KOLDREN-202900 format. One record per residue (C-alpha): residue in three letters; x, y, z. Coordinates in pm, whole numbers, padded with zeros to 5 digits. Layout:
residues N
@res:ALA&x:X&y:Y&z:Z
...
END
This chain:
residues 304
@res:MET&x:11464&y:08279&z:07052
@res:LEU&x:11509&y:08631&z:07133
@res:ARG&x:11836&y:08766&z:07123
@res:THR&x:11931&y:08993&z:07436
@res:ASN&x:12258&y:09150&z:07564
@res:ALA&x:12230&y:08956&z:07882
@res:ASP&x:12598&y:08868&z:07851
@res:ARG&x:12679&y:09237&z:07867
@res:VAL&x:12447&y:09304&z:08188
@res:VAL&x:12629&y:09400&z:08492
@res:LYS&x:12539&y:09154&z:08773
@res:LEU&x:12590&y:09362&z:09127
@res:SER&x:12547&y:09258&z:09480
@res:VAL&x:12289&y:09475&z:09701
@res:GLN&x:12194&y:09400&z:10041
@res:GLY&x:11887&y:09505&z:10223
@res:LYS&x:11674&y:09395&z:10563
@res:VAL&x:11325&y:09345&z:10690
@res:SER&x:11119&y:09634&z:10670
@res:TYR&x:10892&y:09670&z:11001
@res:PRO&x:10514&y:09657&z:10926
@res:SER&x:10376&y:09994&z:10878
@res:GLY&x:10147&y:10130&z:11152
@res:ARG&x:09868&y:10404&z:11164
@res:ARG&x:09806&y:10615&z:11467
@res:GLY&x:09440&y:10729&z:11299
@res:HIS&x:09206&y:10591&z:11052
@res:SER&x:09238&y:10648&z:10679
@res:VAL&x:08937&y:10717&z:10457
@res:ASP&x:08847&y:10517&z:10132
@res:ALA&x:08694&y:10590&z:09815
@res:GLU&x:08341&y:10579&z:09981
@res:GLY&x:08410&y:10836&z:10263
@res:LYS&x:08460&y:10546&z:10518
@res:ALA&x:08714&y:10536&z:10744
@res:PHE&x:08939&y:10238&z:10821
@res:LEU&x:09235&y:10093&z:11025
@res:LEU&x:09412&y:09816&z:10909
@res:PRO&x:09749&y:09629&z:10816
@res:SER&x:09929&y:09805&z:10555
@res:ILE&x:10296&y:09750&z:10414
@res:GLY&x:10610&y:09595&z:10542
@res:GLY&x:10698&y:09290&z:10762
@res:ILE&x:10710&y:08931&z:10713
@res:SER&x:10408&y:08806&z:10574
@res:TYR&x:10329&y:08427&z:10690
@res:ASN&x:10006&y:08373&z:10483
@res:VAL&x:10028&y:08622&z:10203
@res:LYS&x:10211&y:08495&z:09900
@res:VAL&x:10272&y:08490&z:09520
@res:GLY&x:09976&y:08330&z:09385
@res:ASP&x:09725&y:08424&z:09641
@res:ALA&x:09420&y:08651&z:09545
@res:ALA&x:09508&y:09038&z:09527
@res:PHE&x:09174&y:09116&z:09641
@res:GLY&x:08964&y:09034&z:09957
@res:TRP&x:09250&y:09081&z:10253
@res:ALA&x:09154&y:09248&z:10570
@res:GLY&x:09455&y:09514&z:10461
@res:ASP&x:09553&y:09801&z:10243
@res:HIS&x:09863&y:09809&z:10002
@res:ILE&x:09965&y:09456&z:10163
@res:GLU&x:10259&y:09297&z:10026
@res:PRO&x:10362&y:08921&z:09981
@res:GLY&x:10657&y:08752&z:10115
@res:VAL&x:10913&y:08967&z:10294
@res:SER&x:10940&y:09323&z:10270
@res:THR&x:11295&y:09464&z:10250
@res:LEU&x:11483&y:09786&z:10233
@res:VAL&x:11806&y:09962&z:10350
@res:ASP&x:11702&y:10249&z:10545
@res:ALA&x:11360&y:10311&z:10655
@res:GLU&x:11454&y:10702&z:10756
@res:LYS&x:11635&y:10757&z:10436
@res:ARG&x:11397&y:10586&z:10180
@res:TYR&x:11450&y:10810&z:09902
@res:ASP&x:11840&y:10843&z:09932
@res:PRO&x:12133&y:10581&z:09870
@res:PRO&x:12183&y:10318&z:09933
@res:ASN&x:11826&y:10270&z:09959
@res:THR&x:11734&y:10386&z:09616
@res:SER&x:12033&y:10162&z:09478
@res:TYR&x:11886&y:09859&z:09643
@res:HIS&x:11552&y:09932&z:09519
@res:PHE&x:11684&y:09999&z:09173
@res:TYR&x:11923&y:09706&z:09112
@res:SER&x:11700&y:09472&z:09246
@res:CYS&x:11513&y:09294&z:08961
@res:VAL&x:11205&y:09051&z:08951
@res:GLY&x:11329&y:08716&z:08929
@res:ASN&x:11649&y:08787&z:09091
@res:GLU&x:11786&y:08531&z:09341
@res:ALA&x:11806&y:08668&z:09727
@res:VAL&x:12025&y:08485&z:09976
@res:VAL&x:11968&y:08507&z:10361
@res:VAL&x:12303&y:08632&z:10516
@res:THR&x:12226&y:08638&z:10881
@res:GLY&x:12074&y:08451&z:11141
@res:ASP&x:11893&y:08112&z:11154
@res:ALA&x:11802&y:08099&z:10773
@res:LYS&x:12132&y:08226&z:10662
@res:GLY&x:12209&y:08063&z:10330
@res:LYS&x:11855&y:08026&z:10242
@res:LYS&x:11748&y:08149&z:09899
@res:GLY&x:11478&y:08322&z:09787
@res:ILE&x:11333&y:08526&z:09476
@res:VAL&x:11256&y:08913&z:09425
@res:THR&x:10898&y:08954&z:09311
@res:GLY&x:10873&y:09333&z:09287
@res:HIS&x:10928&y:09690&z:09368
@res:HIS&x:10688&y:09894&z:09574
@res:GLY&x:10720&y:10267&z:09507
@res:GLY&x:10648&y:10533&z:09791
@res:ALA&x:10722&y:10231&z:10073
@res:GLU&x:11037&y:10190&z:09821
@res:HIS&x:11005&y:09811&z:09919
@res:VAL&x:11162&y:09505&z:09754
@res:MET&x:10959&y:09200&z:09812
@res:ILE&x:11117&y:08851&z:09830
@res:ASP&x:10960&y:08509&z:09832
@res:PHE&x:11070&y:08263&z:10063
@res:ALA&x:10964&y:07878&z:10148
@res:ASP&x:10772&y:07869&z:10467
@res:GLU&x:11008&y:07684&z:10649
@res:VAL&x:11252&y:07963&z:10568
@res:LEU&x:11000&y:08256&z:10697
@res:LYS&x:10946&y:08064&z:11033
@res:LYS&x:11313&y:08136&z:11088
@res:LEU&x:11333&y:08492&z:11002
@res:ASN&x:11345&y:08763&z:11224
@res:MET&x:11332&y:09163&z:11192
@res:ASP&x:11694&y:09211&z:11187
@res:ASP&x:11799&y:08987&z:10945
@res:LYS&x:11955&y:09077&z:10596
@res:PHE&x:11946&y:08966&z:10257
@res:LEU&x:12173&y:08991&z:09961
@res:VAL&x:12028&y:09023&z:09612
@res:ARG&x:12228&y:08912&z:09329
@res:ALA&x:12070&y:09187&z:09128
@res:TRP&x:12126&y:09151&z:08744
@res:GLY&x:11845&y:09305&z:08475
@res:GLN&x:11919&y:09681&z:08441
@res:GLY&x:12040&y:09747&z:08121
@res:LEU&x:11879&y:09444&z:07972
@res:LYS&x:11779&y:09516&z:07589
@res:LEU&x:11617&y:09299&z:07302
@res:LEU&x:11887&y:09347&z:07034
@res:GLU&x:11620&y:09309&z:06724
@res:TYR&x:11350&y:09511&z:06884
@res:PRO&x:11533&y:09852&z:06969
@res:ASP&x:11194&y:10037&z:07037
@res:ILE&x:11097&y:09753&z:07283
@res:HIS&x:11239&y:09862&z:07641
@res:LEU&x:11307&y:09598&z:07950
@res:THR&x:11330&y:09705&z:08295
@res:ASN&x:11361&y:09531&z:08627
@res:LEU&x:11350&y:09212&z:08450
@res:ASP&x:11614&y:08913&z:08525
@res:PRO&x:11726&y:08776&z:08220
@res:ASN&x:11664&y:08397&z:08299
@res:LEU&x:11316&y:08516&z:08390
@res:LEU&x:11266&y:08695&z:08042
@res:ARG&x:11352&y:08355&z:07847
@res:LYS&x:11109&y:08147&z:08061
@res:MET&x:10792&y:08381&z:08004
@res:GLY&x:10697&y:08224&z:07689
@res:ILE&x:10745&y:08561&z:07460
@res:ARG&x:10730&y:08478&z:07102
@res:GLU&x:10848&y:08685&z:06782
@res:LEU&x:10587&y:08774&z:06567
@res:LYS&x:10593&y:08940&z:06211
@res:GLY&x:10612&y:09323&z:06149
@res:GLY&x:10889&y:09350&z:06435
@res:LYS&x:10621&y:09275&z:06723
@res:ILE&x:10653&y:09040&z:07012
@res:GLN&x:10360&y:08840&z:07186
@res:VAL&x:10374&y:08846&z:07571
@res:PRO&x:10143&y:08596&z:07766
@res:VAL&x:09961&y:08778&z:08029
@res:VAL&x:09667&y:08697&z:08268
@res:ALA&x:09452&y:08986&z:08207
@res:ILE&x:09457&y:09321&z:07996
@res:VAL&x:09402&y:09644&z:08175
@res:PRO&x:09258&y:09938&z:07989
@res:GLY&x:09505&y:10227&z:08014
@res:HIS&x:09218&y:10416&z:08178
@res:LEU&x:09195&y:10252&z:08500
@res:MET&x:09552&y:10339&z:08593
@res:GLY&x:09607&y:10554&z:08902
@res:SER&x:09851&y:10641&z:09176
@res:GLY&x:10195&y:10639&z:08993
@res:VAL&x:10093&y:10829&z:08661
@res:GLY&x:10318&y:11089&z:08541
@res:SER&x:10644&y:10932&z:08769
@res:THR&x:10952&y:10882&z:08584
@res:SER&x:11052&y:10600&z:08823
@res:MET&x:11031&y:10324&z:08575
@res:GLY&x:11339&y:10133&z:08713
@res:THR&x:11191&y:10156&z:09065
@res:GLY&x:10828&y:10106&z:09227
@res:ASP&x:10499&y:10059&z:09091
@res:TYR&x:10171&y:10216&z:08949
@res:ASP&x:09821&y:10119&z:09054
@res:ILE&x:09515&y:09971&z:08895
@res:MET&x:09233&y:10203&z:09012
@res:THR&x:08968&y:09965&z:09177
@res:THR&x:08682&y:10231&z:09282
@res:ASP&x:08469&y:10142&z:08998
@res:ARG&x:08399&y:09757&z:09133
@res:GLU&x:08159&y:09678&z:08869
@res:GLU&x:08388&y:09781&z:08589
@res:ILE&x:08655&y:09563&z:08755
@res:ALA&x:08455&y:09278&z:08761
@res:GLU&x:08331&y:09292&z:08419
@res:LEU&x:08691&y:09299&z:08309
@res:GLY&x:08791&y:08990&z:08517
@res:LEU&x:09045&y:09236&z:08709
@res:ASP&x:08920&y:09140&z:09036
@res:LYS&x:09052&y:08765&z:09002
@res:LEU&x:09393&y:08903&z:08973
@res:ARG&x:09703&y:08727&z:09185
@res:PHE&x:10029&y:08821&z:09308
@res:GLY&x:10289&y:08721&z:09049
@res:ASP&x:10026&y:08780&z:08759
@res:PHE&x:10170&y:08891&z:08462
@res:VAL&x:09946&y:09186&z:08301
@res:ALA&x:09926&y:09418&z:08003
@res:ILE&x:09827&y:09759&z:08030
@res:THR&x:09714&y:09933&z:07695
@res:ASP&x:09753&y:10255&z:07568
@res:HIS&x:10033&y:10327&z:07859
@res:ASP&x:10371&y:10404&z:07746
@res:ASN&x:10653&y:10346&z:08034
@res:VAL&x:10985&y:10416&z:07836
@res:PHE&x:11048&y:10756&z:07947
@res:GLY&x:10806&y:10820&z:08213
@res:ARG&x:10445&y:10664&z:08279
@res:SER&x:10188&y:10820&z:08057
@res:TRP&x:09906&y:10770&z:07820
@res:ARG&x:09995&y:10704&z:07465
@res:LYS&x:09748&y:10575&z:07172
@res:GLY&x:09846&y:10229&z:07093
@res:ALA&x:10145&y:10191&z:07357
@res:VAL&x:10137&y:09889&z:07569
@res:THR&x:10316&y:09809&z:07904
@res:ALA&x:10328&y:09472&z:08055
@res:GLY&x:10427&y:09423&z:08421
@res:ILE&x:10368&y:09216&z:08727
@res:VAL&x:10084&y:09243&z:09027
@res:ILE&x:10328&y:09328&z:09338
@res:HIS&x:10068&y:09413&z:09617
@res:SER&x:09704&y:09377&z:09716
@res:ASP&x:09401&y:09588&z:09645
@res:CYS&x:09361&y:09953&z:09851
@res:LEU&x:09117&y:10128&z:09967
@res:LEU&x:09223&y:10481&z:09924
@res:ALA&x:09086&y:10665&z:09599
@res:GLY&x:09287&y:10614&z:09330
@res:HIS&x:09489&y:10310&z:09436
@res:GLY&x:09462&y:09931&z:09376
@res:PRO&x:09689&y:09664&z:09296
@res:GLY&x:10021&y:09778&z:09209
@res:VAL&x:10200&y:09683&z:08888
@res:THR&x:10580&y:09694&z:08857
@res:THR&x:10654&y:09763&z:08496
@res:LEU&x:10865&y:09498&z:08319
@res:ILE&x:10819&y:09564&z:07907
@res:SER&x:10726&y:09888&z:07745
@res:CYS&x:10686&y:10009&z:07383
@res:ALA&x:10569&y:10351&z:07276
@res:LYS&x:10461&y:10179&z:06940
@res:PRO&x:10185&y:09912&z:06878
@res:LEU&x:10462&y:09642&z:06883
@res:ILE&x:10389&y:09443&z:07202
@res:VAL&x:10083&y:09190&z:07162
@res:PRO&x:09932&y:09074&z:07459
@res:LYS&x:09813&y:08715&z:07469
@res:VAL&x:09580&y:08589&z:07779
@res:ASP&x:09725&y:08319&z:07960
@res:SER&x:09612&y:08180&z:08306
@res:ASN&x:09965&y:08060&z:08347
@res:ALA&x:10141&y:08407&z:08306
@res:ASN&x:10209&y:08411&z:08675
@res:LEU&x:10575&y:08440&z:08806
@res:GLY&x:10467&y:08143&z:09085
@res:LYS&x:10379&y:07924&z:08819
@res:ILE&x:10710&y:08011&z:08622
@res:LEU&x:10930&y:07985&z:08889
@res:LYS&x:10782&y:07744&z:09122
@res:ILE&x:10750&y:07984&z:09394
@res:GLY&x:10463&y:08115&z:09650
@res:ARG&x:10150&y:07869&z:09641
@res:PHE&x:10317&y:07702&z:09330
@res:ARG&x:10612&y:07563&z:09542
@res:PRO&x:10650&y:07206&z:09547
@res:ALA&x:10556&y:07043&z:09857
@res:LYS&x:10857&y:06890&z:10036
@res:LYS&x:10840&y:06473&z:10062
@res:LYS&x:10844&y:06356&z:10430
@res:LYS&x:11093&y:06132&z:10473
@res:ALA&x:10979&y:05772&z:10549
@res:LYS&x:10981&y:05661&z:10884
@res:ARG&x:11234&y:05387&z:10976
@res:LYS&x:11105&y:05079&z:11072
END
C-alpha cells in the first residue's frame, strides 16, 4: 500500500457558486479557418456528464456537470484563486442553498482560463439547482505526498481517490498508474509553459485528426485518467524526455488551434518513475460511481 502524509494534509472549506454560461457576441475561427458560434464554458449542464465522450458535442470547451467559481468579475484574484486551488478532484461538495440544500456531489476537475471548478451531481439534484445556488467544497489534497517516492509529485488529488485508483508499487522506485490512454507529449498545446499545476488544466491538441484517431484519443471520455509522456508538471508544464504526467480529462474537444480536451494534472515526475498501464476502467466515474456510472435509483413498489 502506498504510504502518504494524508493524516497531515489540511482539510478546509471553500465555497463557490454556479458560473453563468459563456456567451460570444461574434463568431470564433477554428483551426481550419472556418467560423463557428457554439455553446461553450459554464452553467449547469443537464446532458453532459463524467463518462460521456469528450468529442462530438455541438460546442467548444464544454464542461460536464456544474461549472462553479466565486466571482466572475475577479477570476484571477482571491477568493476565486483560493477556491480553484484548494478544490481537488474527488473532493465532496455540498449544496448549501436552495431546493437542493444538503445534497452532495464530487469535484471532477479544474478548468484554467475560465478558472472553473466542475462538480458532478445526480440528475435529481441538477433539476433542483438554480443559477444562484452555492456549493461548499470540503477541500482536501493539496500538499499530499507519497512518503517513499519523493521525486513523484501529487497535485489536485483527494487522498481517498488516490487509494482507489489502483496504483501499484514496482521495483526500482517506480509506480504503475492505470490510465485509459497514453498521450505523446508533442500533442500538448494550450497551457504549456504555465506554472499553475495546482489549478487549471492544459489541452491535448486535436488539429491532426488522423493522428488523434490512430492513437485512439478520439475515444476519450470526461473523467478518463490519461498519461502524458515526456511532460514534467512538477515546477511548470514543460517538455522533459522521460518525464511522465498523469491527469484527468475535464472538458471537451475544442475547435480553436492549439486546443482540445483539457487535462487537470494529478501525478507527475521529472524522472521515468511513473509507468502507465492502459486500463479501460481508469475513469473517475467508474471508480466513484458518478456521472454516467451513477447507479440508477430503484423505483418504489406500488402499494396494492
